[in-house]
MITIFI-736900 format. One record per residue (C-alpha): residue number from 1; x, y, z. Coordinates in pm, whole numbers, plus 50000, padded with zeros to 5 digits. Layout:
N
{seq=NUM&u=X&v=Y&w=Z}
...
//
This chain:
369
{seq=1&u=52315&v=75595&w=71467}
{seq=2&u=52490&v=75727&w=71166}
{seq=3&u=52698&v=75953&w=71383}
{seq=4&u=52778&v=75719&w=71658}
{seq=5&u=52793&v=75369&w=71501}
{seq=6&u=53059&v=75321&w=71241}
{seq=7&u=52909&v=75034&w=71060}
{seq=8&u=52548&v=75201&w=71007}
{seq=9&u=52622&v=75380&w=70708}
{seq=10&u=52772&v=75075&w=70557}
{seq=11&u=52415&v=74906&w=70558}
{seq=12&u=52191&v=74941&w=70239}
{seq=13&u=51879&v=75120&w=70271}
{seq=14&u=51670&v=74833&w=70340}
{seq=15&u=51870&v=74693&w=70630}
{seq=16&u=51873&v=75066&w=70759}
{seq=17&u=51500&v=75077&w=70729}
{seq=18&u=51479&v=74727&w=70945}
{seq=19&u=51667&v=74904&w=71222}
{seq=20&u=51452&v=75198&w=71211}
{seq=21&u=51146&v=74988&w=71235}
{seq=22&u=51301&v=74829&w=71555}
{seq=23&u=51411&v=75143&w=71727}
{seq=24&u=51053&v=75286&w=71636}
{seq=25&u=50899&v=74985&w=71773}
{seq=26&u=51099&v=74976&w=72095}
{seq=27&u=51053&v=75350&w=72166}
{seq=28&u=50661&v=75319&w=72118}
{seq=29&u=50648&v=75014&w=72347}
{seq=30&u=50863&v=75219&w=72594}
{seq=31&u=50630&v=75490&w=72611}
{seq=32&u=50316&v=75260&w=72645}
{seq=33&u=50495&v=75096&w=72954}
{seq=34&u=50580&v=75421&w=73100}
{seq=35&u=50209&v=75544&w=73037}
{seq=36&u=50056&v=75213&w=73177}
{seq=37&u=50329&v=75153&w=73441}
{seq=38&u=50262&v=74749&w=73346}
{seq=39&u=50523&v=74520&w=73185}
{seq=40&u=50513&v=74436&w=72838}
{seq=41&u=50329&v=74116&w=72747}
{seq=42&u=50610&v=74034&w=72500}
{seq=43&u=50894&v=74230&w=72411}
{seq=44&u=51034&v=74005&w=72167}
{seq=45&u=50703&v=74015&w=71958}
{seq=46&u=50639&v=74392&w=72027}
{seq=47&u=50982&v=74517&w=71940}
{seq=48&u=51131&v=74268&w=71721}
{seq=49&u=50801&v=74148&w=71538}
{seq=50&u=50836&v=74467&w=71330}
{seq=51&u=51137&v=74345&w=71156}
{seq=52&u=51173&v=74088&w=70890}
{seq=53&u=51294&v=73729&w=70971}
{seq=54&u=51589&v=73777&w=70785}
{seq=55&u=51725&v=74054&w=70996}
{seq=56&u=51947&v=73793&w=71224}
{seq=57&u=52148&v=73705&w=70867}
{seq=58&u=52217&v=74048&w=70783}
{seq=59&u=52259&v=74249&w=71082}
{seq=60&u=52470&v=74082&w=71372}
{seq=61&u=52389&v=74043&w=71729}
{seq=62&u=52671&v=74289&w=71814}
{seq=63&u=52519&v=74538&w=71582}
{seq=64&u=52167&v=74487&w=71729}
{seq=65&u=52288&v=74544&w=72072}
{seq=66&u=52475&v=74864&w=71980}
{seq=67&u=52170&v=74994&w=71827}
{seq=68&u=51958&v=74919&w=72117}
{seq=69&u=52189&v=75073&w=72353}
{seq=70&u=52235&v=75397&w=72137}
{seq=71&u=51846&v=75420&w=72119}
{seq=72&u=51826&v=75387&w=72525}
{seq=73&u=52103&v=75639&w=72592}
{seq=74&u=51918&v=75882&w=72351}
{seq=75&u=51575&v=75833&w=72566}
{seq=76&u=51787&v=75880&w=72889}
{seq=77&u=51942&v=76217&w=72744}
{seq=78&u=51620&v=76348&w=72693}
{seq=79&u=51443&v=76212&w=72987}
{seq=80&u=51433&v=76556&w=73181}
{seq=81&u=51283&v=76725&w=72893}
{seq=82&u=51018&v=76458&w=72772}
{seq=83&u=50898&v=76375&w=73163}
{seq=84&u=51050&v=76665&w=73372}
{seq=85&u=51275&v=76708&w=73626}
{seq=86&u=51042&v=76561&w=73929}
{seq=87&u=51010&v=76242&w=73745}
{seq=88&u=51329&v=76181&w=73563}
{seq=89&u=51460&v=75926&w=73833}
{seq=90&u=51150&v=75722&w=73847}
{seq=91&u=51153&v=75701&w=73459}
{seq=92&u=51553&v=75608&w=73455}
{seq=93&u=51460&v=75336&w=73672}
{seq=94&u=51179&v=75219&w=73474}
{seq=95&u=51383&v=75256&w=73169}
{seq=96&u=51680&v=75036&w=73332}
{seq=97&u=51419&v=74768&w=73383}
{seq=98&u=51259&v=74793&w=72992}
{seq=99&u=51633&v=74802&w=72866}
{seq=100&u=51697&v=74462&w=73049}
{seq=101&u=51385&v=74325&w=72902}
{seq=102&u=51512&v=74416&w=72554}
{seq=103&u=51836&v=74271&w=72613}
{seq=104&u=51680&v=73941&w=72711}
{seq=105&u=51439&v=73983&w=72409}
{seq=106&u=51737&v=74041&w=72179}
{seq=107&u=51927&v=73746&w=72300}
{seq=108&u=51584&v=73515&w=72267}
{seq=109&u=51577&v=73642&w=71897}
{seq=110&u=51928&v=73538&w=71810}
{seq=111&u=51934&v=73211&w=71995}
{seq=112&u=51600&v=73132&w=71807}
{seq=113&u=51758&v=73235&w=71476}
{seq=114&u=52077&v=73030&w=71539}
{seq=115&u=51872&v=72729&w=71635}
{seq=116&u=51659&v=72723&w=71329}
{seq=117&u=51994&v=72792&w=71115}
{seq=118&u=52130&v=72483&w=71299}
{seq=119&u=51830&v=72275&w=71216}
{seq=120&u=51798&v=72395&w=70856}
{seq=121&u=52178&v=72325&w=70822}
{seq=122&u=52128&v=71981&w=70972}
{seq=123&u=51871&v=71894&w=70699}
{seq=124&u=52059&v=72049&w=70419}
{seq=125&u=52378&v=71841&w=70522}
{seq=126&u=52175&v=71521&w=70537}
{seq=127&u=52035&v=71599&w=70191}
{seq=128&u=52395&v=71665&w=70054}
{seq=129&u=52509&v=71357&w=70181}
{seq=130&u=52222&v=71139&w=70070}
{seq=131&u=52291&v=71271&w=69716}
{seq=132&u=52615&v=71176&w=69748}
{seq=133&u=52510&v=70817&w=69832}
{seq=134&u=52226&v=70793&w=69554}
{seq=135&u=52453&v=70948&w=69283}
{seq=136&u=52250&v=71238&w=69167}
{seq=137&u=52393&v=71462&w=68919}
{seq=138&u=52721&v=71679&w=68974}
{seq=139&u=52559&v=71984&w=68950}
{seq=140&u=52268&v=71892&w=69221}
{seq=141&u=52567&v=71787&w=69459}
{seq=142&u=52784&v=72103&w=69412}
{seq=143&u=52478&v=72343&w=69449}
{seq=144&u=52334&v=72199&w=69766}
{seq=145&u=52719&v=72161&w=69929}
{seq=146&u=52765&v=72548&w=69813}
{seq=147&u=52451&v=72648&w=69995}
{seq=148&u=52608&v=72489&w=70318}
{seq=149&u=52924&v=72696&w=70248}
{seq=150&u=53139&v=72417&w=70150}
{seq=151&u=53436&v=72546&w=70025}
{seq=152&u=53705&v=72292&w=70103}
{seq=153&u=54010&v=72227&w=69885}
{seq=154&u=54187&v=71909&w=69838}
{seq=155&u=54089&v=71558&w=69839}
{seq=156&u=53736&v=71439&w=69944}
{seq=157&u=53627&v=71067&w=70052}
{seq=158&u=53335&v=70901&w=70217}
{seq=159&u=53350&v=70672&w=70493}
{seq=160&u=53066&v=70435&w=70587}
{seq=161&u=52995&v=70191&w=70874}
{seq=162&u=52739&v=70098&w=71154}
{seq=163&u=52594&v=70384&w=71346}
{seq=164&u=52669&v=70384&w=71684}
{seq=165&u=52376&v=70291&w=71954}
{seq=166&u=52266&v=70632&w=72080}
{seq=167&u=51989&v=70601&w=72276}
{seq=168&u=52029&v=70930&w=72468}
{seq=169&u=52235&v=71156&w=72226}
{seq=170&u=52045&v=71048&w=71925}
{seq=171&u=52147&v=71138&w=71573}
{seq=172&u=52264&v=71482&w=71659}
{seq=173&u=52499&v=71364&w=71928}
{seq=174&u=52666&v=71108&w=71670}
{seq=175&u=52699&v=71405&w=71408}
{seq=176&u=52848&v=71628&w=71657}
{seq=177&u=53079&v=71357&w=71767}
{seq=178&u=53216&v=71301&w=71445}
{seq=179&u=53253&v=71682&w=71364}
{seq=180&u=53451&v=71737&w=71670}
{seq=181&u=53694&v=71461&w=71569}
{seq=182&u=53725&v=71599&w=71205}
{seq=183&u=53798&v=71941&w=71343}
{seq=184&u=54072&v=71804&w=71557}
{seq=185&u=54239&v=71648&w=71248}
{seq=186&u=54160&v=71962&w=71059}
{seq=187&u=53915&v=71821&w=70810}
{seq=188&u=53601&v=71926&w=70688}
{seq=189&u=53275&v=71723&w=70728}
{seq=190&u=52925&v=71638&w=70635}
{seq=191&u=52769&v=71353&w=70806}
{seq=192&u=52419&v=71173&w=70811}
{seq=193&u=52283&v=70884&w=70986}
{seq=194&u=52061&v=70683&w=70753}
{seq=195&u=51870&v=70429&w=70948}
{seq=196&u=52182&v=70213&w=71116}
{seq=197&u=52437&v=70336&w=70865}
{seq=198&u=52663&v=70608&w=70938}
{seq=199&u=52800&v=70787&w=70618}
{seq=200&u=53084&v=71047&w=70673}
{seq=201&u=53229&v=71290&w=70391}
{seq=202&u=53572&v=71430&w=70474}
{seq=203&u=53726&v=71710&w=70282}
{seq=204&u=54103&v=71817&w=70273}
{seq=205&u=54236&v=71474&w=70340}
{seq=206&u=54600&v=71418&w=70237}
{seq=207&u=54619&v=71059&w=70376}
{seq=208&u=54340&v=70844&w=70369}
{seq=209&u=54436&v=70620&w=70670}
{seq=210&u=54537&v=70908&w=70896}
{seq=211&u=54148&v=71056&w=70791}
{seq=212&u=53990&v=70703&w=70868}
{seq=213&u=54162&v=70700&w=71195}
{seq=214&u=54062&v=71032&w=71292}
{seq=215&u=53699&v=70964&w=71275}
{seq=216&u=53685&v=70576&w=71317}
{seq=217&u=53594&v=70561&w=71649}
{seq=218&u=53272&v=70755&w=71587}
{seq=219&u=53123&v=70456&w=71439}
{seq=220&u=52979&v=70146&w=71588}
{seq=221&u=53079&v=69800&w=71585}
{seq=222&u=53162&v=69629&w=71250}
{seq=223&u=53358&v=69722&w=70950}
{seq=224&u=53444&v=70096&w=70866}
{seq=225&u=53515&v=70141&w=70483}
{seq=226&u=53688&v=70410&w=70334}
{seq=227&u=53607&v=70501&w=69963}
{seq=228&u=53880&v=70632&w=69714}
{seq=229&u=54004&v=70995&w=69728}
{seq=230&u=53827&v=71238&w=69456}
{seq=231&u=53891&v=71582&w=69375}
{seq=232&u=53578&v=71768&w=69442}
{seq=233&u=53240&v=71712&w=69639}
{seq=234&u=53083&v=71694&w=69318}
{seq=235&u=53240&v=71345&w=69256}
{seq=236&u=53206&v=71210&w=69601}
{seq=237&u=52922&v=70978&w=69472}
{seq=238&u=53223&v=70742&w=69318}
{seq=239&u=53383&v=70735&w=69662}
{seq=240&u=53042&v=70638&w=69805}
{seq=241&u=52969&v=70390&w=69576}
{seq=242&u=53307&v=70207&w=69618}
{seq=243&u=53268&v=70258&w=70024}
{seq=244&u=52921&v=70089&w=70004}
{seq=245&u=53037&v=69799&w=69784}
{seq=246&u=53309&v=69751&w=70020}
{seq=247&u=53091&v=69723&w=70318}
{seq=248&u=52843&v=69489&w=70199}
{seq=249&u=53144&v=69251&w=70108}
{seq=250&u=53362&v=69349&w=70376}
{seq=251&u=53243&v=69041&w=70582}
{seq=252&u=53431&v=68822&w=70336}
{seq=253&u=53759&v=68935&w=70511}
{seq=254&u=53741&v=68833&w=70882}
{seq=255&u=54098&v=68994&w=70936}
{seq=256&u=54045&v=69305&w=70764}
{seq=257&u=54170&v=69616&w=70951}
{seq=258&u=53948&v=69892&w=71077}
{seq=259&u=53887&v=70108&w=70884}
{seq=260&u=53973&v=69956&w=70558}
{seq=261&u=54012&v=70066&w=70204}
{seq=262&u=53748&v=70025&w=69957}
{seq=263&u=54026&v=69944&w=69716}
{seq=264&u=54191&v=69669&w=69980}
{seq=265&u=53841&v=69510&w=69947}
{seq=266&u=53839&v=69438&w=69546}
{seq=267&u=53849&v=69081&w=69566}
{seq=268&u=53557&v=69047&w=69813}
{seq=269&u=53375&v=69315&w=69613}
{seq=270&u=53426&v=69134&w=69290}
{seq=271&u=53325&v=68815&w=69446}
{seq=272&u=52980&v=68992&w=69582}
{seq=273&u=52906&v=69088&w=69226}
{seq=274&u=53062&v=69450&w=69205}
{seq=275&u=53157&v=69498&w=68822}
{seq=276&u=53343&v=69819&w=68905}
{seq=277&u=53564&v=69614&w=69161}
{seq=278&u=53616&v=69338&w=68891}
{seq=279&u=53712&v=69577&w=68614}
{seq=280&u=53966&v=69729&w=68854}
{seq=281&u=54117&v=69424&w=68968}
{seq=282&u=54168&v=69275&w=68619}
{seq=283&u=54332&v=69602&w=68512}
{seq=284&u=54546&v=69640&w=68809}
{seq=285&u=54662&v=69251&w=68799}
{seq=286&u=54605&v=69080&w=68473}
{seq=287&u=54614&v=69381&w=68229}
{seq=288&u=54922&v=69539&w=68377}
{seq=289&u=55142&v=69228&w=68405}
{seq=290&u=55057&v=69087&w=68035}
{seq=291&u=55121&v=69454&w=67901}
{seq=292&u=55439&v=69512&w=68140}
{seq=293&u=55630&v=69200&w=68071}
{seq=294&u=55442&v=68859&w=67969}
{seq=295&u=55700&v=68656&w=68152}
{seq=296&u=55589&v=68837&w=68483}
{seq=297&u=55216&v=68685&w=68404}
{seq=298&u=55359&v=68336&w=68335}
{seq=299&u=55599&v=68328&w=68647}
{seq=300&u=55336&v=68466&w=68873}
{seq=301&u=55067&v=68217&w=68780}
{seq=302&u=55332&v=67921&w=68794}
{seq=303&u=55439&v=68051&w=69155}
{seq=304&u=55068&v=68069&w=69266}
{seq=305&u=54987&v=67706&w=69128}
{seq=306&u=55295&v=67563&w=69306}
{seq=307&u=55161&v=67648&w=69624}
{seq=308&u=55371&v=67984&w=69641}
{seq=309&u=55695&v=67804&w=69628}
{seq=310&u=55966&v=67975&w=69478}
{seq=311&u=56175&v=67663&w=69422}
{seq=312&u=55890&v=67466&w=69291}
{seq=313&u=55799&v=67751&w=69025}
{seq=314&u=56176&v=67752&w=68939}
{seq=315&u=56178&v=67407&w=68864}
{seq=316&u=55864&v=67416&w=68639}
{seq=317&u=55991&v=67701&w=68460}
{seq=318&u=56350&v=67574&w=68436}
{seq=319&u=56500&v=67885&w=68570}
{seq=320&u=56696&v=67955&w=68861}
{seq=321&u=56518&v=68053&w=69199}
{seq=322&u=56659&v=68396&w=69208}
{seq=323&u=56528&v=68467&w=68876}
{seq=324&u=56184&v=68372&w=69011}
{seq=325&u=56241&v=68600&w=69306}
{seq=326&u=56331&v=68890&w=69088}
{seq=327&u=56027&v=68856&w=68870}
{seq=328&u=55827&v=68848&w=69202}
{seq=329&u=55976&v=69166&w=69304}
{seq=330&u=55871&v=69315&w=68936}
{seq=331&u=55523&v=69182&w=69010}
{seq=332&u=55492&v=69378&w=69327}
{seq=333&u=55647&v=69695&w=69142}
{seq=334&u=55405&v=69662&w=68842}
{seq=335&u=55072&v=69563&w=69068}
{seq=336&u=55134&v=69723&w=69414}
{seq=337&u=55095&v=69368&w=69551}
{seq=338&u=55307&v=69152&w=69757}
{seq=339&u=55312&v=68794&w=69616}
{seq=340&u=55492&v=68641&w=69893}
{seq=341&u=55209&v=68792&w=70139}
{seq=342&u=54916&v=68562&w=70176}
{seq=343&u=54665&v=68849&w=70116}
{seq=344&u=54867&v=68954&w=69815}
{seq=345&u=54901&v=68638&w=69664}
{seq=346&u=54502&v=68592&w=69732}
{seq=347&u=54455&v=68920&w=69556}
{seq=348&u=54684&v=68843&w=69267}
{seq=349&u=54513&v=68477&w=69202}
{seq=350&u=54181&v=68600&w=69174}
{seq=351&u=54276&v=68924&w=68970}
{seq=352&u=54434&v=68630&w=68718}
{seq=353&u=54165&v=68422&w=68713}
{seq=354&u=53916&v=68723&w=68642}
{seq=355&u=54155&v=68827&w=68371}
{seq=356&u=54161&v=68489&w=68213}
{seq=357&u=53752&v=68468&w=68209}
{seq=358&u=53706&v=68809&w=68083}
{seq=359&u=53953&v=68781&w=67784}
{seq=360&u=53813&v=68723&w=67461}
{seq=361&u=53862&v=68384&w=67292}
{seq=362&u=54116&v=68494&w=67084}
{seq=363&u=54325&v=68602&w=67390}
{seq=364&u=54307&v=68266&w=67559}
{seq=365&u=54677&v=68166&w=67504}
{seq=366&u=54962&v=68131&w=67790}
{seq=367&u=55226&v=68405&w=67777}
{seq=368&u=55562&v=68315&w=67661}
{seq=369&u=55816&v=68192&w=67913}
//
């Protein structure tokens, strides 16, 4: 083997000893078969049972097949010397049958190992997703993800929604479906079905909407919420927290798109008691407007109080309607929300209201015109 197999000398002593164990067990079993003339009871157990269970992780199927082929060829080359010329043809026929049995046994060993690894990976994948959802320490998430080989760079997001009904395919079918869709979009994924909820973690995301659209059809009916992007899987619990809060509150927005960003559900999340959403909404509307230009705060409040009428707001503020329009454009630039859009106006109104409620008593004063 050292002479004919280029990779053999690259193995360490322990791995070479494993291969020697298999080769000796195979030769011994072959000799027993030749002696008794009966087929072996279990080639898998008698030949590969001598090797440690870690064999398939360190010695590839291709290498094992090459090792078996080399061993059989050596026996064939010495068949005449070992058994005599009169029996060599019978020996080679039996050897061919034995080689076929060993080939099937090799395939069986590696197939079982692959199945076992797949089951272990599925359990570990579910543990990683569960750790993300429960907000376990970042080091725990990082180490478990590393055990799965997660090395994805780029933004990571968490999506949550209802799991699809899968009476025939079960959880594995759902996970495989998500994995296929994510792979087609060149995204990494970890997925878990938690009772009736499907949780999908996507890595390598450059566009939240595109990432959500890539896998949304794998979910069941109802809302699908995309958490905010984070820089690393160890921080994915932040995305999961927002996504789960958004899923609980999504019924408050009947016309919500599917999927919908958790950040687009700040109003519903705030009304449902999500303190993180309340703080984000106040900071994004009330605080930004107050710190940017107090007149924007006043103009927006007046505009909303007058039924979203530019002319009515202008009359109350004693300014030209174009001034109101200009200030509303500035509001859009500062907050990212459109006051002239019903959804944007609703979000801005709640943001201003929460800001007023959360201000300290000394701050309870109306900004100047």
